[in-house]
N, C-alpha and C positions, 0 to 999 in steps of 0.2 A: 386322691388323684386330681390332677390339675385339669382344667377345661380342655377337652380334646384328647386327653389320654384315655387309654383303655386297658383292660386286663382280660385275659382269656381264662375261662373257668373250665376245668376238666371234671366231668361228672363220671364217676365210676359206677358201673351197674351193681345193684344189690346193696349199695350203701345209702343210709339215710343221712341227710344233711341237717345238722343242728335240730334234730327232732322232727323235721319235715318228713312226712310219709312214714314215720314210725307208728307203731300201734298206739292208739290214743289211750290215755289213762282210763281206768275203770270208771264208768259213769259219764264219760265225755261223749259228746255227740259223734256218731260215726258218719263221716263225710265220704261220699262217693262222687266221682266225676266221670262223665262219659260224653263223647269220646275224648280220649286224651292220648295223643295230641288231637286238637280239634280245630276245625275251620268252619266258619259260618255261624255255628251255634254249639255251645257246650251246656250240659245240664248238670247241676249240682243237686244232690239229694242228701237228706239227713235222715238217719234212723237211730234208734236206741237212745232217744232223748225225750223225756216227758215235758220238758220246759221249752220256752221260746229260745231260739238260736239266732245269733248275729252272724251273718255270713259276710266276710270281707275279702276283697281281692287287692293284692299289692304287687307293684312292680319290684324288680330286684333292688332298687334303690330305697325300698321301704315306703314309697309314696302310695297313698290309697288310690285305687282305681275305681272302686265301687264298694258299696255297703248296703246290705239288705237285711231286714228283720224277717225271720220265718217263725210263724206261730205253730201251735199244735195242729191246726187244720191245714196249713200249707207247708209241706215239708220238702218242696223242691223249687228250683229257680233256674230259668234258662238265661244264658248270657251270650250276647251277640258281639262281644268285644267293645261295648260302649263304656266310656268313663261316666262317672257321676255327672260331669259337666255336659255330656252328650257327644263329646268327641270320640273317635274310634281309637281303640288301643292298637299299638303297633304289634306286629308279630314278634313273639319272643317267649321267654320263660316268666311265669308269674307264680305267686304264692296265694293260696286260698286258705282262709282260717275260719273255722266254725267254733264259736264260743258260746257257752251257756253257764249257768250257775254251777253245773256239775263238772265242767272242765273244758278243755280246748283240744281240737284236733286240726291238723293242717295237711295240705297236699300241694305238691308242685304240679303245675299245669303248663303245657306247651300250647300257646295260641298261635295258629298258623295264619290268622287274618280272616277277613271277611271274604265271602265269595265274590 
């Protein structure tokens, strides 16, 4: 797309997009998000993974919004819409990926913005 152009995306209920929100492969970390959609703060939690997990948030253009390492002792993370640079994320659709040596799982999230 050229600068200033846009496309509309129609999301049909019950369909996974390119593996996002599909059941993770056996052994992959189980990622849960609440609330989703979320405003003010969202909580990401990992279960069913004995190893450390890398949690990454991406905008729909594939740009990294944030990245966090979760170890065996700390299996959750709160997100208040902040970028790694400290700027606030715009309201919109984002992708969250949890990856470990055992596999990868991902979720779509809807960020409604800060309070």
